[in-house]
C-alpha positions as CSV (number, residue, x, y, z in Angstrom):
1,M,13.1,-11.7,-95.5
2,S,10.8,-8.2,-94.3
3,S,11.1,-5.4,-95.6
4,E,12.8,-3.7,-92.5
5,P,15.7,-1.2,-93.6
6,A,19.3,-2.5,-94.0
7,L,20.4,-0.8,-90.8
8,T,18.4,-3.0,-89.1
9,Y,20.2,-5.9,-89.2
10,L,23.5,-4.0,-89.2
11,M,22.4,-3.9,-85.5
12,P,22.7,-7.9,-84.7
13,A,25.8,-7.5,-87.4
14,Y,28.0,-5.2,-85.1
15,A,26.9,-7.1,-82.0
16,G,28.4,-10.4,-83.8
17,A,31.4,-8.9,-85.1
18,S,32.4,-7.5,-82.0
19,Y,31.7,-10.5,-80.0
20,A,33.8,-12.5,-82.4
21,G,36.5,-10.3,-81.3
22,L,36.2,-10.2,-78.0
23,F,36.5,-14.2,-77.5
24,G,39.1,-14.6,-80.6
25,L,36.7,-16.2,-83.3
26,L,38.2,-13.8,-85.9
27,P,41.8,-14.3,-87.5
28,T,44.4,-13.1,-85.4
29,S,45.1,-10.9,-88.1
30,I,41.9,-9.1,-87.6
31,S,41.7,-9.1,-83.8
32,S,44.8,-10.1,-81.9
33,D,44.1,-9.0,-78.9
34,L,41.3,-6.9,-76.4
35,T,42.8,-3.3,-77.4
36,T,42.2,-4.3,-81.3
37,T,38.3,-5.7,-80.3
38,M,37.8,-2.1,-78.3
39,L,39.4,-0.1,-81.1
40,A,37.7,-1.5,-83.8
41,S,34.4,-1.8,-82.2
42,A,34.6,1.7,-80.6
43,T,35.4,3.3,-84.1
44,F,32.5,1.6,-85.7
45,G,30.5,2.5,-83.0
46,A,31.4,6.3,-83.0
47,A,31.1,6.4,-86.9
48,W,27.8,4.9,-86.7
49,A,27.1,7.5,-84.0
50,A,28.1,10.3,-86.2
51,F,26.1,8.8,-89.1
52,N,23.2,8.9,-86.8
53,I,23.3,12.3,-85.7
54,Y,24.3,13.6,-89.6
55,R,20.2,11.4,-90.5
56,T,18.5,12.0,-87.5
57,K,20.0,15.6,-86.2
58,S,20.2,15.0,-82.5
59,L,22.7,14.2,-80.1
60,D,24.0,10.3,-80.1
61,L,25.9,10.2,-76.7
62,G,27.9,6.9,-78.5
63,V,30.3,9.9,-80.3
64,V,31.5,10.9,-77.6
65,T,31.6,7.3,-75.2
66,M,33.0,5.4,-78.3
67,G,34.9,8.3,-79.0
68,M,36.7,7.9,-75.8
69,V,37.2,4.5,-75.9
70,A,38.6,4.7,-79.8
71,V,40.9,7.7,-79.4
72,S,42.5,6.3,-76.0
73,T,42.9,2.3,-77.8
74,A,44.5,4.3,-80.8
75,V,46.8,6.1,-78.6
76,E,47.8,3.3,-76.6
77,R,48.6,1.4,-80.2
78,G,50.4,4.2,-81.2
79,L,48.4,4.8,-83.6
80,V,48.3,8.4,-82.3
81,D,50.8,9.9,-80.3
82,V,50.6,12.2,-77.5
83,G,54.3,11.2,-76.1
84,G,54.9,9.2,-73.2
85,G,54.3,5.7,-72.2
86,T,56.4,2.7,-73.4
87,S,56.2,0.2,-76.2
88,T,55.4,-2.9,-74.0
89,G,54.9,-5.5,-77.0
90,S,54.5,-5.9,-80.8
91,G,51.7,-4.9,-83.1
92,S,50.4,-2.4,-85.4
93,G,51.9,0.7,-84.4
94,G,54.5,-0.5,-82.2
95,G,52.5,-2.5,-79.6
96,S,50.8,-1.3,-76.0
97,R,51.7,1.9,-74.6
98,L,49.7,0.8,-71.8
99,T,49.9,3.1,-68.9
100,P,47.9,3.0,-65.5
101,A,46.2,6.6,-66.5
102,L,45.2,5.0,-70.2
103,K,44.2,1.8,-68.9
104,L,41.6,3.8,-66.5
105,V,40.6,6.0,-69.2
106,E,40.2,2.9,-71.3
107,T,38.0,1.1,-68.9
108,I,35.8,4.0,-68.0
109,G,35.1,4.7,-71.3
110,C,34.6,1.4,-71.5
111,I,31.9,1.8,-68.6
112,L,30.4,4.8,-70.2
113,V,30.0,3.1,-73.4
114,S,28.0,0.1,-71.5
115,I,25.6,2.5,-69.5
116,N,24.9,4.4,-73.1
117,F,24.2,1.2,-74.7
118,A,22.0,-0.1,-71.0
119,L,19.9,3.4,-71.2
120,P,17.2,2.9,-73.6
121,I,16.5,-0.4,-71.7
122,V,16.1,1.0,-68.5
123,A,13.9,3.7,-70.3
124,W,12.1,1.0,-72.6
125,N,8.6,2.2,-72.0
126,E,9.3,5.7,-73.2
127,V,11.8,4.6,-76.0
128,A,9.0,2.1,-77.0
129,R,6.2,4.9,-77.0
130,T,8.5,7.4,-79.0
131,L,10.1,4.9,-81.7
132,G,7.1,2.7,-82.0
133,R,5.5,5.7,-83.7
134,K,7.7,5.2,-86.5
135,K,9.5,2.0,-86.2
136,T,8.4,-1.9,-86.8
137,S,7.9,-4.1,-83.6
138,F,10.6,-6.2,-85.1
139,W,13.2,-3.2,-85.3
140,L,12.4,-2.5,-81.7
141,S,12.6,-5.8,-80.2
142,T,16.0,-5.8,-82.6
143,F,16.7,-2.7,-80.9
144,W,16.8,-4.4,-77.5
145,C,18.3,-7.2,-78.1
146,Y,21.5,-5.1,-79.5
147,C,21.2,-2.5,-76.6
148,L,21.1,-5.9,-74.0
149,V,24.1,-8.0,-75.6
150,M,25.9,-4.5,-76.1
151,A,25.8,-3.4,-72.9
152,L,27.0,-6.7,-71.7
153,F,29.9,-6.6,-74.0
154,W,31.1,-3.4,-73.1
155,A,31.1,-4.3,-69.5
156,I,33.3,-7.4,-69.9
157,C,35.5,-4.9,-72.0
158,A,35.7,-2.9,-68.9
159,Y,36.6,-6.2,-66.7
160,R,38.7,-7.5,-68.7
161,N,40.6,-3.9,-69.7
162,N,40.6,-3.4,-66.0
163,G,43.1,-6.6,-65.5
164,R,45.7,-5.9,-68.4
165,I,48.4,-3.6,-67.1
166,A,49.8,-6.5,-64.9
167,T,49.6,-9.2,-67.5
168,L,51.2,-6.8,-69.5
169,A,53.9,-6.2,-66.9
170,A,54.4,-10.0,-66.6
171,A,54.7,-10.4,-70.1
172,A,57.5,-7.5,-70.5
173,A,59.2,-8.9,-67.3
174,A,59.1,-12.5,-68.9
175,S,60.8,-11.4,-72.3
176,K,63.5,-9.9,-70.9
């Protein structure tokens, strides 16, 4: 093992756990559906972004974009009550309270998180020049791969989330 900081290895671990939740590779008690996966991944990501802000004293947009997904999925799960919406399933907090407006906020949030992860890749020459002075080439390669796979992860979440309301409505109608 190299002398890389421990947080370097958190990037692939976080990405792996996010994908495991997305593709149902975790026990159902941990990852039961897309909303649970988005909530867990966004909450962890927002907390990590907040830690980065504290540590570096500079803005990390992840606290805003992932915070948007974390709050909107928490509202859907009934963990945060803002009134309105009706439960359409079972699960933590009484199941899904998905409305068209909430679906839109979640989907836009996922797109913004995906863009946030894509920005370092688009501006890679500047990122590598700036961070290359204080980071190793291993860290830079890990960060580039992490940004790529997480941009894809959040794009997949946006795509899957966009189709959920029809699926939830059909499931609610079938259960009546």
